[in-house]
C-alpha positions as CSV (number, residue, x, y, z in Angstrom):
1,A,-0.1,0.0,-0.1
2,L,2.9,2.4,0.9
3,R,4.5,1.7,-2.6
4,R,1.5,3.4,-4.4
5,A,1.5,6.4,-2.1
6,P,4.9,7.8,-2.1
7,R,4.3,10.8,0.0
8,L,2.4,8.9,2.6
9,R,5.5,6.3,2.5
10,A,8.0,9.2,3.0
11,A,5.9,10.5,6.0
12,L,5.3,7.0,7.5
13,A,9.0,5.9,7.1
14,T,10.5,8.8,9.0
15,R,12.0,8.1,12.7
16,P,9.2,10.3,14.5
17,A,6.5,8.3,12.5
18,L,8.0,4.7,13.4
19,W,8.2,5.5,17.3
20,R,4.6,6.9,17.3
21,L,3.3,3.8,15.5
22,A,5.1,1.8,18.2
23,S,3.6,3.8,20.7
24,I,0.0,2.9,19.6
25,Q,0.7,-0.4,20.9
26,I,0.9,0.7,24.5
27,A,-3.0,0.7,24.4
28,R,-2.9,-3.3,24.0
29,S,-2.1,-3.5,27.6
30,L,-6.1,-3.1,28.1
31,G,-5.9,-6.6,27.1
32,A,-5.7,-7.2,31.1
33,V,-9.5,-6.5,31.0
34,F,-9.9,-10.3,29.5
35,L,-8.3,-11.5,32.7
36,V,-10.8,-9.4,34.8
37,L,-13.8,-10.8,32.7
38,H,-12.6,-14.1,33.1
39,A,-12.4,-13.8,36.9
40,R,-16.2,-12.6,36.8
41,G,-17.1,-15.5,34.9
42,E,-17.7,-13.7,31.6
43,L,-15.0,-15.0,29.3
44,P,-13.7,-18.5,28.8
45,G,-10.0,-19.1,30.2
46,L,-9.3,-20.9,26.8
47,F,-9.7,-17.2,25.3
48,A,-9.0,-15.0,28.1
49,Y,-5.3,-16.2,29.1
50,P,-3.5,-16.3,25.9
51,A,-5.5,-13.2,24.3
52,A,-4.7,-11.1,27.7
53,W,-1.1,-12.2,28.2
54,G,-0.1,-11.7,24.3
55,D,-1.6,-8.1,24.4
56,I,-0.1,-7.3,27.7
57,A,3.3,-8.7,26.5
58,V,3.1,-6.3,23.3
59,G,1.8,-3.5,25.3
60,V,4.3,-3.5,27.9
61,T,7.2,-4.0,25.6
62,A,6.0,-1.4,23.3
63,P,8.3,1.6,25.0
64,I,11.2,-0.8,24.2
65,A,10.1,-0.8,20.4
66,M,9.6,2.9,20.6
67,W,13.1,3.4,22.0
68,V,14.7,1.0,19.3
69,A,12.6,2.8,16.5
70,F,14.0,6.1,17.9
71,S,17.5,5.5,18.8
72,R,18.5,2.4,16.5
73,E,16.4,3.6,13.4
74,A,19.6,3.2,10.9
75,E,20.0,-0.4,12.5
76,I,16.2,-1.5,12.0
77,R,16.5,-0.4,8.4
78,R,19.7,-2.4,7.8
79,A,19.1,-5.9,6.7
80,G,20.2,-8.6,9.0
81,S,20.9,-6.5,12.1
82,R,19.9,-7.9,15.3
83,W,17.8,-4.6,16.2
84,R,16.0,-5.3,13.0
85,R,15.2,-8.9,13.7
86,A,14.0,-7.8,17.2
87,F,11.8,-5.0,15.7
88,V,10.6,-7.4,13.2
89,G,9.9,-10.1,15.7
90,W,8.0,-7.9,18.1
91,N,5.7,-6.9,15.1
92,V,5.1,-10.5,14.2
93,L,4.4,-11.4,17.7
94,G,1.8,-8.5,17.8
95,V,0.2,-9.8,14.5
96,A,0.3,-13.4,15.7
97,D,-1.2,-12.5,19.0
98,H,-4.2,-11.0,17.2
99,V,-4.7,-13.9,14.8
100,M,-4.8,-16.4,17.6
101,A,-7.0,-14.2,19.7
102,V,-9.5,-13.5,17.0
103,T,-9.4,-17.3,15.7
104,L,-10.2,-18.5,19.5
105,G,-12.8,-15.8,20.0
106,I,-14.8,-16.9,16.7
107,L,-14.4,-20.4,17.7
108,C,-15.9,-19.8,21.2
109,F,-18.5,-17.7,20.1
110,P,-22.1,-18.9,19.6
111,G,-23.1,-19.5,15.9
112,V,-22.1,-21.4,12.9
113,L,-18.5,-21.4,13.7
114,H,-19.0,-22.4,17.1
115,V,-16.4,-25.2,17.1
116,I,-15.1,-25.1,20.8
117,H,-17.9,-25.5,23.1
118,V,-16.9,-23.8,26.4
119,E,-19.0,-22.1,29.0
120,P,-19.0,-19.0,29.2
121,T,-18.7,-18.0,25.4
122,T,-17.1,-14.9,23.9
123,V,-20.4,-13.4,23.4
124,V,-19.4,-10.7,25.7
125,F,-17.8,-9.1,22.6
126,A,-21.2,-8.7,20.8
127,G,-22.3,-5.5,23.0
128,L,-20.8,-2.3,23.9
129,P,-18.1,-1.4,25.0
130,M,-16.4,-4.8,24.3
131,V,-17.4,-5.0,20.7
132,L,-14.7,-2.1,20.3
133,F,-11.8,-4.6,20.7
134,P,-12.6,-6.8,17.6
135,I,-14.1,-4.0,15.5
136,F,-11.5,-1.0,16.3
137,M,-8.7,-1.9,18.5
138,V,-7.5,-5.0,16.7
139,P,-7.6,-3.8,13.0
140,F,-6.1,-0.6,14.2
141,A,-3.2,-2.1,16.2
142,C,-2.6,-4.9,13.2
143,M,-2.3,-1.9,10.9
144,G,0.2,-0.2,12.8
145,H,2.3,-3.2,12.8
146,R,1.8,-3.8,9.2
147,I,2.7,-0.1,8.4
148,M,6.0,-0.4,10.6
149,L,7.0,-3.6,8.9
150,D,6.3,-2.0,5.4
151,A,8.3,1.1,6.4
152,I,11.4,-0.6,7.5
153,R,11.1,-3.1,4.5
154,L,11.2,-0.7,1.8
155,P,14.5,1.5,1.2
156,E,14.3,4.8,2.8
157,P,12.6,7.2,0.6
158,A,14.8,9.7,-1.2
159,R,14.8,13.1,-0.5
160,R,13.7,15.5,-3.2
161,P,16.5,17.6,-4.8
162,Q,16.7,21.1,-3.9
163,T,16.2,23.4,-7.2
164,A,18.0,26.4,-8.0
165,E,14.9,28.5,-7.3
166,H,14.6,26.7,-3.8
167,R,18.2,27.7,-2.9
168,A,17.9,31.2,-3.9
169,R,14.9,31.7,-1.9
170,R,16.6,30.1,1.1
171,A,19.6,32.2,0.6
172,A,17.3,35.4,0.6
173,L,15.7,34.3,3.7
174,E,19.0,33.8,5.4
175,R,20.1,37.2,4.4
176,T,16.9,39.0,5.7
177,A,17.3,37.0,8.9
178,S,20.7,38.3,9.7
């Protein structure tokens, strides 16, 4: 997607964009609510434990990913570096956790795909406010991971060369400022 929008790609491939995208994942710590709902008997442990601990793991490690994106940007862009492998691994873990949680959530939800019969079911996600997890938070977080992976996969966008007119304007501004 970023290959077809060069300006968006250039904006999202910058250091500030990468660490801000990583910061979005801090909100995944809210997955702890699954443990609370399980303790109250509203979610099955089969779903609650892996989904909650996966989200908590990604959310708690998001500040480390932010630090890596900010202070080790050159290394995460360099193929084969250990920082790149760690950053890619963190993003893959985040996406894999969502794939697992969505799969278990669907299989434990009453309906056609109700393959895993547990009590209670995941029907709590059918109403507000819990419906916001599958319809907003999961896609938003997954897109953040996808954009970060795409941004470091592609080569850094080239800067536009300055034209003679641009250099002349800049020189005039510098003369008037001094």
